[in-house]
C-alpha positions as CSV (number, residue, x, y, z in Angstrom):
1,M,107.8,-82.8,11.5
2,T,104.1,-82.1,11.8
3,D,101.7,-84.8,10.4
4,I,100.0,-82.8,7.7
5,N,97.4,-85.6,7.1
6,R,96.1,-85.2,10.6
7,Q,93.8,-82.4,11.6
8,P,94.6,-81.1,15.1
9,S,91.8,-81.4,17.6
10,A,90.6,-78.7,20.0
11,A,92.3,-80.6,22.9
12,D,95.8,-80.8,21.3
13,P,98.5,-78.7,22.9
14,I,99.0,-75.2,21.5
15,R,102.4,-74.6,19.9
16,V,104.0,-71.2,20.3
17,L,107.1,-69.8,18.6
18,I,108.8,-66.8,20.3
19,V,111.0,-64.7,18.0
20,D,113.2,-62.1,19.6
21,D,116.9,-61.2,19.2
22,E,117.1,-60.5,23.0
23,K,117.6,-63.6,25.0
24,A,116.2,-62.0,28.2
25,A,113.0,-61.0,26.4
26,R,112.5,-64.5,25.1
27,Y,113.1,-65.9,28.6
28,G,110.6,-63.5,30.2
29,M,107.9,-64.6,27.8
30,L,108.8,-68.2,28.2
31,K,108.5,-67.9,32.0
32,V,105.0,-66.4,31.7
33,L,103.6,-68.7,29.0
34,R,105.0,-72.1,29.9
35,P,102.9,-72.6,33.0
36,E,99.8,-72.2,30.7
37,G,100.7,-75.6,29.2
38,Y,101.8,-74.4,25.7
39,Q,104.5,-76.1,23.8
40,I,107.1,-73.3,23.2
41,A,110.0,-73.0,20.9
42,E,112.4,-70.0,20.5
43,A,114.1,-68.3,17.5
44,E,116.8,-65.7,17.9
45,D,115.9,-63.8,14.7
46,G,113.6,-63.9,11.6
47,L,115.9,-66.3,9.6
48,A,116.0,-68.8,12.5
49,A,112.2,-68.6,12.7
50,L,111.9,-69.4,9.0
51,R,114.2,-72.4,9.3
52,L,112.1,-73.7,12.2
53,L,108.9,-73.2,10.2
54,E,110.3,-75.3,7.4
55,K,110.4,-78.3,9.9
56,Q,107.2,-77.8,11.9
57,D,104.0,-75.7,12.3
58,F,103.2,-73.4,15.1
59,D,99.7,-72.1,16.2
60,V,100.9,-68.7,17.4
61,I,104.1,-66.7,16.5
62,I,105.1,-64.0,18.9
63,T,107.7,-61.7,17.3
64,D,109.5,-58.5,18.1
65,V,109.4,-56.0,15.3
66,A,112.9,-54.6,15.5
67,M,115.4,-57.4,14.7
68,P,118.5,-57.6,12.6
69,G,118.1,-59.1,9.1
70,I,114.4,-59.9,8.8
71,S,112.2,-57.6,10.8
72,G,109.0,-58.9,12.5
73,I,106.8,-57.2,9.9
74,D,108.9,-58.9,7.1
75,L,108.5,-62.2,8.9
76,L,104.8,-61.8,9.1
77,T,104.5,-60.9,5.4
78,K,106.7,-63.9,4.3
79,V,104.9,-66.5,6.4
80,R,101.4,-65.3,5.7
81,E,102.1,-65.5,1.9
82,I,102.2,-69.3,2.3
83,R,100.2,-69.7,5.5
84,P,97.4,-67.1,5.4
85,E,95.8,-68.5,8.5
86,Q,99.0,-68.1,10.7
87,L,98.3,-66.1,13.9
88,F,100.9,-63.4,14.7
89,I,101.3,-61.3,17.8
90,I,103.6,-58.4,17.2
91,I,105.7,-56.7,20.0
92,T,106.7,-53.1,19.3
93,A,108.8,-50.6,21.2
94,H,107.1,-47.7,22.9
95,G,106.2,-45.0,20.4
96,S,106.2,-47.5,17.5
97,E,102.4,-47.9,17.4
98,R,102.5,-47.0,13.7
99,L,104.3,-50.2,13.0
100,A,101.8,-52.1,15.1
101,V,98.9,-50.6,12.9
102,E,100.8,-51.7,9.8
103,A,101.2,-55.2,11.2
104,M,97.4,-55.4,12.0
105,K,96.7,-54.3,8.4
106,N,98.9,-57.1,7.2
107,G,97.0,-59.7,9.2
108,A,98.5,-59.7,12.7
109,F,96.1,-61.0,15.4
110,D,97.1,-58.4,18.0
111,Y,100.1,-56.4,19.3
112,L,101.9,-55.5,22.5
113,S,103.9,-52.3,23.2
114,K,107.0,-52.5,25.4
115,P,107.0,-52.3,28.3
116,Y,103.9,-54.6,28.7
117,E,102.3,-56.1,31.7
118,I,102.6,-59.9,32.3
119,D,98.8,-60.2,32.5
120,E,98.4,-58.3,29.2
121,L,100.7,-60.9,27.5
122,R,98.8,-63.8,29.0
123,L,95.4,-62.2,28.0
124,I,96.3,-61.6,24.4
125,V,97.9,-65.1,23.9
126,G,94.8,-66.6,25.6
127,N,92.5,-64.8,23.2
128,A,94.5,-66.2,20.3
129,V,94.4,-69.7,21.7
130,R,90.6,-69.5,22.1
131,Q,90.3,-68.6,18.4
132,I,92.6,-71.4,17.4
133,R,90.6,-74.0,19.4
134,L,87.3,-72.7,17.9
135,Q,88.8,-73.0,14.4
136,R,89.9,-76.6,15.1
137,E,86.5,-77.5,16.4
138,N,84.8,-75.9,13.4
139,E,87.1,-77.8,11.0
140,R,86.4,-81.1,12.8
141,L,82.7,-80.5,12.5
142,R,83.0,-79.4,8.9
143,N,84.9,-82.6,8.0
144,E,82.3,-84.8,9.7
145,I,79.5,-83.0,7.9
146,L,81.3,-83.5,4.7
147,M,81.6,-87.1,5.5
148,H,77.9,-87.5,6.2
149,K,76.9,-85.6,3.1
150,G,79.2,-87.5,0.8
151,F,81.1,-90.5,2.2
152,A,78.4,-92.3,4.0
153,Q,78.4,-95.5,2.0
154,F,82.1,-95.9,2.6
155,I,81.1,-97.0,6.0
156,G,80.3,-100.7,5.7
157,E,81.6,-104.2,5.8
158,S,78.9,-106.1,3.7
159,R,80.0,-107.9,0.6
160,P,78.0,-105.8,-1.8
161,I,79.6,-102.5,-0.7
162,R,83.1,-104.1,-0.6
163,Q,82.6,-105.0,-4.2
164,V,81.8,-101.4,-5.0
165,F,85.0,-100.3,-3.3
166,E,87.0,-102.8,-5.3
167,M,85.5,-101.6,-8.6
168,I,86.2,-97.9,-7.8
169,D,89.8,-98.8,-7.0
170,K,90.2,-100.7,-10.3
171,I,88.8,-98.1,-12.7
172,S,89.8,-94.7,-11.1
173,K,93.2,-94.5,-12.7
174,S,91.8,-95.0,-16.2
175,N,89.7,-92.7,-18.4
176,V,87.0,-95.3,-19.1
177,T,83.4,-94.1,-19.2
178,V,81.3,-95.4,-16.2
179,L,77.6,-95.9,-15.7
180,I,76.5,-95.9,-12.1
181,R,73.1,-97.5,-11.3
182,G,71.2,-97.5,-8.0
183,E,68.1,-96.3,-6.2
184,S,67.7,-92.8,-5.0
185,G,69.8,-92.0,-2.0
186,T,72.4,-94.7,-2.5
187,G,75.2,-92.2,-3.2
188,K,75.7,-92.2,-7.0
189,E,77.2,-88.7,-7.1
190,M,79.6,-89.5,-4.2
191,V,80.9,-92.5,-6.1
192,A,81.5,-90.4,-9.2
193,Q,83.3,-87.8,-7.2
194,T,85.5,-90.4,-5.6
195,I,86.4,-91.9,-9.0
196,H,87.4,-88.4,-10.1
197,D,89.3,-87.7,-6.9
198,Q,91.4,-90.8,-7.3
199,S,92.1,-90.3,-11.0
200,A,94.8,-88.4,-12.9
201,R,92.2,-85.7,-13.5
202,K,91.7,-84.8,-9.8
203,A,93.3,-81.4,-10.2
204,A,90.8,-80.4,-12.9
205,P,87.1,-79.7,-12.3
206,F,84.4,-82.2,-11.4
207,I,81.2,-80.8,-12.9
208,S,77.9,-82.4,-12.0
209,I,74.5,-81.8,-13.6
210,N,71.1,-83.5,-12.8
211,C,69.5,-84.0,-16.1
212,A,66.1,-84.7,-14.5
213,A,66.1,-81.4,-12.6
214,I,66.5,-79.1,-15.7
215,P,63.6,-78.5,-18.2
216,R,64.2,-80.1,-21.5
217,E,64.2,-76.8,-23.4
218,L,67.1,-75.6,-21.2
219,I,69.3,-78.8,-20.9
220,E,71.2,-78.2,-24.1
221,S,72.2,-74.6,-23.1
222,E,73.3,-75.9,-19.7
223,L,75.4,-78.7,-21.2
224,F,76.9,-77.0,-24.2
225,G,76.5,-73.2,-23.4
226,Y,75.1,-70.6,-25.7
227,E,76.1,-67.6,-27.8
228,K,74.8,-64.1,-27.4
229,G,71.4,-63.7,-29.1
230,A,70.8,-67.5,-29.3
231,F,67.4,-67.1,-27.7
232,T,65.4,-64.4,-25.9
233,G,67.3,-63.4,-22.8
234,A,70.7,-64.5,-24.0
235,S,72.3,-61.1,-23.5
236,G,75.8,-62.6,-23.6
237,S,77.6,-65.9,-24.3
238,K,77.9,-68.6,-21.6
239,Q,80.1,-71.6,-21.2
240,G,78.3,-74.9,-20.7
241,R,79.1,-77.8,-18.3
242,F,81.2,-79.6,-20.9
243,E,83.5,-76.6,-21.3
244,L,83.7,-76.1,-17.6
245,A,84.8,-79.7,-17.2
246,H,87.6,-79.5,-19.7
247,K,90.5,-81.8,-18.6
248,G,88.3,-83.0,-15.8
249,T,85.1,-85.1,-15.3
250,I,81.5,-84.4,-16.0
251,F,78.8,-86.3,-14.1
252,L,75.5,-86.7,-15.9
253,D,73.1,-87.7,-13.2
254,E,69.8,-89.2,-14.2
255,I,70.9,-89.5,-17.8
256,G,67.9,-91.7,-18.5
257,D,65.7,-88.6,-18.3
258,M,67.5,-86.8,-21.1
259,S,65.6,-86.2,-24.4
260,L,66.6,-88.2,-27.5
261,E,67.8,-85.0,-29.2
262,T,70.1,-84.1,-26.4
263,Q,71.3,-87.8,-26.2
264,A,72.4,-87.5,-29.9
265,K,74.6,-84.4,-29.0
266,V,76.1,-86.1,-26.0
267,L,76.9,-89.1,-28.2
268,R,78.8,-86.8,-30.6
269,V,80.9,-85.4,-27.7
270,L,81.8,-88.9,-26.7
271,Q,82.7,-89.8,-30.3
272,E,84.4,-86.7,-31.6
273,R,85.3,-84.8,-28.4
274,K,83.7,-81.6,-29.8
275,F,80.4,-79.7,-29.9
276,E,78.9,-76.2,-30.7
277,R,77.3,-73.9,-28.3
278,V,73.6,-73.2,-28.8
279,G,73.3,-70.5,-31.5
280,G,77.0,-71.0,-32.4
281,T,78.8,-72.4,-35.4
282,Q,82.4,-72.8,-34.1
283,S,83.3,-76.3,-32.9
284,I,84.7,-76.4,-29.4
285,E,87.0,-79.3,-28.5
286,V,87.0,-80.8,-25.0
287,D,88.8,-83.4,-23.1
288,V,86.4,-84.8,-20.5
289,R,85.7,-88.1,-18.7
290,I,82.0,-88.8,-18.7
291,I,80.4,-90.6,-15.7
292,S,76.7,-91.2,-15.9
293,A,74.1,-92.4,-13.4
294,T,70.5,-93.4,-13.5
295,H,67.9,-95.2,-11.4
296,R,66.0,-96.3,-14.6
297,D,66.2,-99.5,-16.5
298,L,67.9,-98.2,-19.7
299,L,67.6,-101.5,-21.6
300,R,63.8,-101.2,-21.2
301,A,64.0,-97.5,-22.1
302,I,65.8,-98.6,-25.3
303,R,63.1,-101.1,-26.1
304,D,60.5,-98.4,-25.5
305,G,62.3,-96.0,-27.9
306,Q,63.2,-93.6,-25.1
307,F,67.0,-94.1,-25.0
308,R,69.5,-94.5,-27.8
309,E,71.2,-97.9,-27.9
310,D,74.4,-96.5,-29.4
311,L,74.7,-94.0,-26.5
312,Y,74.0,-96.7,-24.0
313,Y,77.0,-98.8,-25.1
314,R,79.2,-95.7,-25.1
315,I,78.4,-94.7,-21.5
316,N,78.3,-98.2,-20.2
317,V,81.8,-99.4,-20.7
318,V,82.0,-100.2,-17.0
319,E,78.9,-100.4,-14.9
320,I,78.8,-100.0,-11.1
321,T,75.6,-101.0,-9.3
322,L,75.1,-99.5,-5.9
323,P,73.3,-101.8,-3.5
324,P,70.2,-100.4,-1.7
325,L,70.6,-100.3,2.1
326,R,68.2,-103.2,2.6
327,E,70.7,-105.5,0.8
328,R,73.7,-104.4,2.8
329,D,73.5,-106.9,5.7
330,G,75.1,-105.7,8.8
331,D,75.9,-102.2,7.6
332,V,72.8,-100.4,9.0
333,P,74.0,-100.6,12.7
334,L,77.4,-99.3,11.7
335,L,75.9,-96.4,9.8
336,L,73.4,-95.6,12.6
337,N,76.1,-95.5,15.3
338,H,78.4,-93.4,13.0
339,F,75.9,-90.7,12.4
340,L,74.7,-90.8,16.0
341,K,78.2,-89.6,16.9
342,V,78.3,-87.1,14.1
343,F,75.0,-85.4,15.0
344,A,75.5,-85.6,18.7
345,S,78.8,-83.7,18.2
346,K,77.3,-81.3,15.6
347,H,74.4,-80.3,17.8
348,N,76.3,-80.7,21.1
349,I,73.7,-83.1,22.5
350,P,75.0,-86.0,24.7
351,V,73.1,-88.8,22.9
352,R,75.2,-92.0,23.2
353,R,73.2,-95.0,21.9
354,F,70.1,-96.5,20.5
355,A,67.8,-98.5,22.7
356,P,67.6,-102.1,21.6
357,E,64.0,-101.8,20.6
358,A,64.8,-98.7,18.5
359,M,67.8,-100.4,16.9
360,K,65.6,-103.4,16.0
361,I,63.0,-101.3,14.3
362,L,65.7,-99.4,12.3
363,V,67.5,-102.6,11.3
364,D,64.2,-104.2,10.1
365,Y,63.2,-101.1,8.2
366,D,63.4,-101.3,4.4
367,W,65.0,-97.8,4.0
368,P,63.4,-96.8,0.6
369,G,65.3,-93.5,0.8
370,N,68.5,-95.4,1.5
371,I,71.4,-93.6,3.2
372,R,69.9,-90.1,2.6
373,E,66.9,-91.2,4.6
374,L,69.0,-92.8,7.3
375,I,70.9,-89.6,7.8
376,N,67.8,-87.5,8.2
377,V,66.2,-90.0,10.6
378,V,69.3,-90.1,12.9
379,E,69.6,-86.3,13.0
380,R,65.9,-86.0,13.8
381,C,66.2,-88.5,16.7
382,V,69.3,-86.8,18.1
383,V,67.7,-83.3,18.1
384,L,64.5,-84.6,19.7
385,S,66.0,-86.9,22.3
386,P,65.6,-85.7,25.9
387,S,68.1,-88.3,27.2
388,D,71.2,-90.0,26.1
389,V,69.3,-92.9,24.6
390,I,67.2,-92.9,21.4
391,T,64.0,-94.8,22.1
392,P,61.3,-96.0,19.6
393,D,58.9,-93.2,20.3
394,L,61.4,-90.8,18.7
395,L,61.3,-92.5,15.4
396,P,59.2,-91.1,12.5
397,P,55.7,-92.7,12.8
398,D,55.7,-94.2,9.3
399,M,58.8,-96.3,10.3
400,V,56.9,-98.1,13.1
401,K,55.3,-101.0,11.3
402,P,52.1,-102.6,12.7
403,G,53.3,-105.1,15.3
404,S,56.4,-103.1,16.3
405,F,54.8,-102.2,19.6
406,G,52.8,-105.3,20.1
407,N,50.3,-107.5,18.2
408,I,48.5,-104.8,16.2
409,G,47.5,-106.1,12.8
410,V,45.1,-105.3,10.0
411,Q,43.9,-108.9,9.8
412,S,42.8,-108.9,13.4
413,V,40.7,-105.8,12.8
414,L,39.2,-107.3,9.6
415,N,38.1,-110.5,11.3
416,T,34.7,-108.9,11.8
417,R,33.5,-108.7,8.2
418,E,30.6,-106.4,8.9
419,L,32.7,-103.4,9.9
420,T,32.6,-100.3,7.8
421,F,35.8,-98.6,6.7
422,Q,35.4,-95.9,9.4
423,E,34.7,-98.5,12.1
424,A,37.7,-100.6,11.1
425,K,39.9,-97.5,10.9
426,Q,38.9,-96.4,14.4
427,R,39.6,-99.9,15.8
428,M,43.0,-99.9,14.1
429,V,43.9,-96.4,15.4
430,S,42.7,-97.3,18.9
431,A,44.8,-100.5,18.9
432,F,47.8,-98.6,17.7
433,E,47.4,-95.9,20.4
434,R,47.0,-98.5,23.1
435,E,50.1,-100.5,22.2
436,F,52.2,-97.3,21.5
437,L,51.3,-95.7,24.8
438,L,51.9,-98.9,26.7
439,E,55.3,-99.3,25.2
440,A,56.2,-95.7,25.9
441,L,55.1,-96.1,29.5
442,R,57.2,-99.2,29.9
443,L,60.3,-97.5,28.5
444,N,59.8,-94.6,30.9
445,G,59.4,-96.8,34.0
446,W,55.6,-96.3,34.0
447,N,56.1,-92.7,35.0
448,I,53.2,-90.7,33.5
449,S,54.9,-87.3,33.8
450,Q,58.1,-88.5,32.2
451,T,56.2,-90.3,29.4
452,A,54.1,-87.2,28.6
453,V,57.3,-85.1,28.3
454,R,58.9,-87.7,26.1
455,L,55.9,-87.9,23.8
456,G,55.3,-84.1,23.7
457,M,51.9,-84.5,25.4
458,K,50.3,-82.7,28.3
459,R,50.1,-84.9,31.4
460,Q,46.3,-84.4,31.7
461,Y,45.8,-85.4,28.0
462,L,47.9,-88.6,28.5
463,Q,45.8,-89.5,31.5
464,Q,42.6,-88.9,29.6
465,K,43.8,-91.1,26.7
466,L,44.6,-93.9,29.1
467,R,41.1,-93.7,30.5
468,E,39.6,-93.7,27.0
469,L,41.6,-96.7,26.0
470,G,40.7,-98.6,29.2
471,I,44.3,-98.9,30.4
472,N,44.7,-99.6,34.0
473,L,48.2,-98.5,34.8
474,Q,48.7,-100.6,37.9
475,E,47.4,-103.8,36.2
476,E,49.6,-103.3,33.1
477,K,52.6,-102.6,35.3
478,E,52.1,-105.8,37.3
479,Q,51.7,-107.8,34.1
480,S,54.8,-106.4,32.4
């Protein structure tokens, strides 16, 4: 039985099913295709093929059209009803091209007319195999992209993130309302989606709305929908997010930015499970689980009169606080190496590792944008890297703190109290340029041409800069 939980890789063997009521015909195809390395099974007619397909999957099905019982066309129709992606190659008798055209209209990949040449069979099956392997690779990349977009913080071993996992596991099966708190980029929506996916509501919709991204005058019509003529431009009625989430989950992101008037209406939905569309009078009942998120301090917002206390206690039955990346000790290298593999594969660039100096800078960085920022930084480095190692010069400039390339520091510049701002700035810039270029040269074996390429500079400009900064390459090399 095929493992349905495992996605086949592009390198996995291709499984071929040959369906023909003539044993000699099956043997002929087997003799041609087996040397190509395919895993081949045989079925003597359409019924036998269906019985095999109940037990295992095949990548390609090669079937004769004219068979007793179930014809090749009928087999194609039955199988593609439940497996629309199944690849079929149809074999027709000479003069039966009309059946081949019909098969192609029903989704067959290609066809052969008897008598066919061996090379023709090999070519058509080879074309099908190339398409299958491309689909497998695309699926693998799609899954990895989905992972980096949504499941990043599930990579980690730190205590704070393990506590989040445990909480998700405890509450997912219930209908309890949840408030997710955390800084921007920590993955609040992903946690809400995971809670939904692990709940009894997983077959129903997961509807997300960012309350901070929608103007206050439009938020109610987005949440509750509206009736025709409710306002200028309302040419018809529209369902709101609460209606769309019926039997499922609604995720109210940045609920702290919601107006007090809208808060009152959300509170009613929580209490009574019903509401009216904007411009409507008929109450609409809904069954939804509400998960909210915010980066704001809602208790302070309550004290400031900006958030309803009764709504706060309704949405905050269970609270999950997502740790910022700077508090997840040990997780940053795991995340960096994971996304290095993801983006090296996605962009087909053979980048294999971070240089120790680059890794140290990244581990020491505070990550104000959290995982979202980390993902962007790794992709940038992979795309820009000219070798298989990510070095410090590839990092965004604002990540390189003073001192990262040497002993540059504001205090040392300010020791001379009489400096003007412009003079101090120029000294600071010169000090940074000197240490940055020396570090880049050292990492590139003191090769000026290679360093210039790595930094995206012309060789002549780099040489000019070294002269301006008083850098003697030979002396620096000897001292390093």
